N, C-alpha and C positions, 0 to 999 in steps of 0.2 A: 259122228265125224266131222261135227261145224268145227268145233277146237283145229282137228287135223286141218282143215282148208283152210283158216285164218292164217297157219304158217306155211302151208303150202302155194298156197294164193301167189304172195310175193315170191317166192323163192323161184318159180315158174316164170313169173311176170319179169323175175331179175335177166333170168335167162334168154326168156325173148329179146329185153328190150337190150342185150348186147351183140345179139346176132341181127337185129334191126337195126341196128347202129353203122352196119358194112352196107345199107342199104339206104341207108336215105337217114340225117340225122335226126328230123322230124321225129320219126316215129317213135323213136327212145321212149319222150317226154309221154307224148301221148300213152304209151303201153303202161309205163309207171303211173301214171296219174289214173287212166281205167283198173289197173289191179289193185292199187288202194283205195277206189271208189268201191270196187267191189269188195273188198276186206272190210271198209266200213259200214256196207248195209250190214254185210255177217254179224256183224258188232253191234249194230246198234239192234240189229232181229233178238240178238241175245238180254239187250238190255228192256225191249218192251215185251218176250216172252216169259223170262221170267222180274215178274215186281217185285216188289219188295215185299218179304212176309221174315215171319219170328219160325227159325228153323230151332228155337232153343227145348222146346216139348218135343219135336223130331228124332232131336240127336243127329242131323243131318253136317255137315261141313260144307259140302261144291252144292254151286246150282247144276253145274252140267259138270259128266267126266267123260274123258275117252280113254281107256285103258287095255293096250295090247300087250302080248309079252315081246320082247327084241330078243334079248342072250338070257333067256331064262334060269342056265347053268350058273349064270354071275348074281342072278336075281337081279336082270335091271330089264325096265319093260320103257312102252311108249307111254307114260302115263300122264295125262294132260287134266287138269281140273282149275272150274273158274268158281271166282265168288265173289261178293260184292266189291273187295279192294282190285281184283284182277281186274274185274270189268272196269273200273274206273279208270285203268292206267293204261290197259288195251284200247279205251276211246283215246285217252291222251296221246298213242303211241301213234296210232291210225292218223288224227288229225294233224300231228307235225308233220306224219310224213305226208301228207297233202301239199303241206306249206311250205316246205323244204325243195317237193317237185315245182311247186308255183315261183317261188323265189332264185330260183334256178334256171329258170325256163330260158333265159336271154344272158344270162352269167355263164354257164358253162358251153364253149364253144368244141372244143379239142376232147375226143376221147367220148361223146358223150353217150356211147350207149356202156360203154364202160363202168360210165360213171353211173347210170343209173341202176347199172349189175348191183354195183357196192351197195349203193342205198336204200337200194330194194332187200338185200340180204341186211342188212343192220337191221331195219328193221324186221324181218323176219327172225331174227334174233335175238332182239329186243322183246317180241311178245314171248317168244319161245322160251325166256327167261321168266314173264308174267306169268306162263301157263304149267310148265315143269313143275311134275309133283316126287315126280324121281330124280335123286341128287344128281345121279350119271347124266341125264339127259340133261339138266338143270347148269352142270357145268359144261357139256357139249354145246347147248347155244351160251352159255358165258362166252364161250372162247368163239364160238362162230360168229360176234359182233367184234370183235379186237382187227381181224385181218383186214375184211372192208373197211373199216375206219381208217387204221393204218394207209391204206391206199389212197383214201380220199385226201389223206391232209399229204401225203406225200406225193401226189400227181399233180394234182389240182390245187395246192394249198399257194402259198406268198412265198414271201424272199426265203423265208429259213425253214422250208418246209421239212425238209430230211430230216436236219436236227430236231423239230418238233415231235414229229411222226418217229423217228425211234425213241424217243423219252417217253410217249407215250406207250408205245408198242412194250420196251421193256418191265416201265412201273406195272402195266394191268397184268401183262405175262408173267410176271416174276410172281406178285402176288395172286394172282388164279390158279398157279403151282401150289403156295403155301396153301389155298382153300382147296385142293385136289388132295394135297395130302391129308387132310381133316377129312375129307370124308371118308377118304381109304381108313383114317382109323377108325372115325365111325361106325364105317361098315363091320369092319374085323371084332372091334370090341362087341357090340351088339351081335355078331355073330357065334362068337365065343359063349355070351351070355344066354342067350336062346337057341340056338343050334338053327336059326334060321339066317341068312346069310344075305342081305339085302339092300334096295338104294331107295327105298319108298318110304318116302319123309313120314305118313301116319305112322307106319309100325317102328320107325327112330325114333318117334314123340316120345320122353319118359322114357328112353336109353339110360338103365343106370351105368353110367363113368365112374370107375373109383378114383380117388386121390386126387393127384394135381392132372389125370388126363384130360377130365374135360376144361380146364384154363386153356390147355394149349392145343385142344382142337378148337375151340371155341375163337382164341387167337387166330388159329389158319383162317378159319370164315371172316375174322373181324378184319384182319391184314387185306384180304380181295375188295371188301365191301366201303372200308375204310380210306381204300386209295381210288375208287370208282367212284366215290361220295361226290368231294375228296373232302380228307379229315384231314386240320392242320398235326401234323407238319409233312404228311403223304401231297401235299396238295402241288408240288413245283410242277410238275407235269401241265397243268390243267392251263394255266394263262399263255405259254408256249403252244400249248394245243388249240384252243382258238384261237388265238389271235394270225398264224399262220393257215387254219383253215379254209375252206372256200364259205360260205355260207349258211349252202346247207349241213354240211358239219359241226360248225357250230351250232347252230340250230339242232341238233341229233346230240352232240354232246350235253349240252347244256338243258334242252327238256328231256331227255331221252336216256343217256348215258346215268348219267350222276342219280338218276331216280333208280337204277337196278340196285347200284350201291343201298342205299335207304329200302327199299324194297326186300332183299335179298337179308338187311339186319332184321327186319320188322317178321319175315316169314321163317326165315332161318338160325340166326346169329342168337338171337335170342331164346325162341322156342323151344330149340333143341339142348341149347345149353343156361337154362335160366339160372341158376345158382352162379357160375361163371360170370355169365353177363350182368349179374344183379354185384357182384367182388367190385370189376372193374367199371360198372354206374360213375361213380363218383371221377374218375378219371377221363368217362368218356363226356362224359358234362363240363368237366374243367374244359378239358379241348374245344367241347362244341361252344363255348363261351369265347375262350380264345378265338377259334376261328371268326365266331361273328364279328370282332372287334378289328381283328386283326386285317380279315378281308375290306372289312369296310375302311378303314383306313390307307390302304393301300392302294385303294381305288382311287381315293380323293387324288393321289399323289398322280396317277395315270395322266399319260399325253397321250398316249397309243387308244383310241375310245375303244377297240375291240378289248383291250387289255384291262379298260375299267371296268369293262363290262362281264371278265372272265375272273375278276377277285369278288365282284358284285354276288357274282353264284356262291365263292366259295362263303362269303360271308351269310346268306341267305339259306344254305345248306345247311350251317351250322345251326338255327334254329330245327333244321329237323333231327337233328344227332340230337341234339339237345331233348325234343321230345320223343323219340324213342325211349334213351336211357330214362327218362321222368318215367315212362312204360304207366302212363297214368290214362284214363277214356279219355278225358277231354283234349290232354295233350298231342294224344295220337290221333285226335280227328284234326287238330292242327295241325298235325304232319300231312294227311293225308290232301285238307286245299292245300297247305303250301308246296307241297307236288307238282300239284294240278297247275295251281296259279303261277308260279316260278316258270316252268315249262311252258305255257303261254306268252307272258309277260318279257321273260329276261330272252324267248325265241325272238319277239317280235323286235325286240333291240337291238338283235344280232344280226335280222331282216332289214332294220334302215340302217345299221352300218355296214353291211354287206351294199346295197343299196347305193348308199354316199362315198365307198371308195369304190364304186363301180363306175361312178360319175365324175368326181374327183382326183382319184386317183390315190387317196391318202389317205391313212388314218390319224394322222396326227392332228389333235385339236389348234393347236396350236397355228396350224395352216386353213384353219374354217375359219369361224366369225362371221357372224352378217348374211349366213346364209337364207334368215327367216324370210327376208325378201323376196329373195331368189326362188325357196320353195317352200312356202308358206305352208302346205297341205305336210309336208315332211316335215317339217318344223312343229305344228300341232298335235303330229301322233309321237313324235318323239318326247312331247313332254308330257301327254297324256300316261303313256309307257314309265317314265323317270318318275311319274306323281306315283303309280301302279307299284312300282320298285322300292318307295322309300316308303308304302304303307297308309297310303291316303286314306282314311277312313269311305265305306261307300262301293271299295273295288276290294276282288278278291283276297288279292294277297293280304290286307289288312286283315280279314277275317282270318286265315291261316297263321302268323305272328301270333296275333292276340290270344288266341285259342291254347298255342304252345305255350305263348306268357303265363298265360292265365290256369293251364293245367302244370306246368310245372312248379307254382309259386307253391301247390297245394305238397309238393316234395320236400323244393327247396328255394327258402326265401333268397339269398346272394346270388344262388346262379342265374336268378330269374332277374333281380335290378342288373347284374352287371352284363346280363344280356341285353337287355334294353337300353343301353348304352348305344348299341348298334345301329337300333333306330334312329336314336337323335341322328349319328354319323349319317345313315343314309340321307335323311335327308339333304344334310350339305352337301354329297358326292351328285346325288341326283340331277340336284336343280344348278350346281357346278357343272358339269355335264351339259349341259342343254343350254346354259350362258357362255359357255364357251365354243362351242360349236355352232349356235346359231345365233349368236348377239352379238354384240359391240360392233368393231370394226376388220374385217376379213382381208385378205390378200384379194387384188384384182382377178376376178375368175369373168371369163366368158360364159355364156349365158348357160343357167345348170338345169336340167330338166327335172320336174316336181315327178313328183311321183304317178304313174299313169293306170290305166281306171284296173287293169288286172292288180297292182301293189297295193291298191287303193281298196280296191274289193277283200282282199288278203288279210290285212290292218283291219277292216273294217268288221268282219268274222272275231278276231283273237279282241278288239275293244268290248262287241257287244257279248262274247264270252266272259271277260274279266268285269265286269257291270254287273251280270247278271249273276256272276258268284258270288259279287259283296254284296246282293242285296237280297238274292234268293239264295243262299248254300246249300239249303235244307235238301232238296234230292241229293246230294251230295255225299250228306250226314248220313239219309234214311238208308242209300245204296252201301255205304262202307261199314254200317254199324255194327250187322251180325256179322263182319270177316273180324272188325277188330276186337268184339266181344269172345268172339274162337279164341282170337289169338293170346288176350289174356289170359280165358280161363285155361289154357295147355301151360301158362306159368305158373297157375293158381299154387300159392304158398311157397315156391319156393325162388320166387322174382322179390327181394327185398332190398329197399337199396338200407345199408348198412348206417345208420346213424351216428353223427360226429360235431364237431364247433361248427361244420359249414351245413350238412342237410339234417332235414327230420323228416319222419318216415310219414308219407301220408295213411289214411288210416286204411 
């Protein structure tokens, strides 16, 4: 039941926070924090109780499972399962959830209870996505993330929040419906072939799908995951949503919701349709490189600091897409590291941007400048995370991007070389952001309060994590290794990148 409780606690905490907000505005904050701390203890307990071990001889796939019948007549079950990949992403989810509550402590002053209800239900949906093995249940949690995030942007966002929230809803809902159609198609094809109608992921693996049907079904999954990632040209909702969302919304969007798209590609799209995935791999990798360069160039041209950080997410998640479709062992290790470190680093940048807006009431960097002398702690923290964003050696982001490029090089040299240009451009936009916001001559301002003890505590934890991941990433590699091996085994002999003038096949 521990996997179920990991989802039940935030759901229950969200309801309690909503109700308690009618009594006292401070209670929802504490209820949210306590709920997430309890969940964190459960997830950390799973890490301690399930040490890294080799499953190759036992044939086991999961560290722990929870499986109960839900609608047996339709082959739907409450099937949750955990492996090393899921465990790493659960830790990231709960950690960023705690950071989101902390950074919203003074920012959110209206409808506090309803805000924390939506926040906790988004997190419950994200954790459900990382745990669900029944495809119907997976889709349920996928949609559960959508509505609370819509309210988070629409009710607590900034100037153009309605436009941004509706655009976010349309993009994610329409692409999610395409995935639902693909899930049903796979359900019926498997049922007619075997006589067993089921949504169970493990039973659907290896389903023989005739003709072009596999490609159409894979594209249905790919549409949902590429929008959420987001991949160019399906990215246009992201800058608007990030810019208008409250700080916690931006942290969850960048740190977690984008990762659900990457996780979906790794767990479902490629293993369920390896042949079709290998056919589209050259196109997907080309779009990944385009996103890396496009996001970096567009980031450099922004004056809105939140919009700049949003475009950096498009660039960084391009490395994730590139590594996934390279489907190389080292590249996939880099993908996992990039997902974790991007969630921490970019989440921190959005927290700094939100703190700046709360203090000086603008996101326009042309109206900033000269802030270092007024807020030196904030400036130093911003510089650290800007260096992390550009991939400074010794920090976790460098490890992730280096491994993605190293692994992809074994598959395609040209794509790797082009993707490297994104790192060069990242150096320019990251340092330019710090220069424009904190150095030079700025407008006359009254005294601006620097980071408080609470804010410095949050930032210090994130700094320590990125340094630790940069200097000693081995625990992450060890924890995720067996899960990645199992994913590659499920596609053995069927996922092959077709060689042409651009690509060459790895051994």
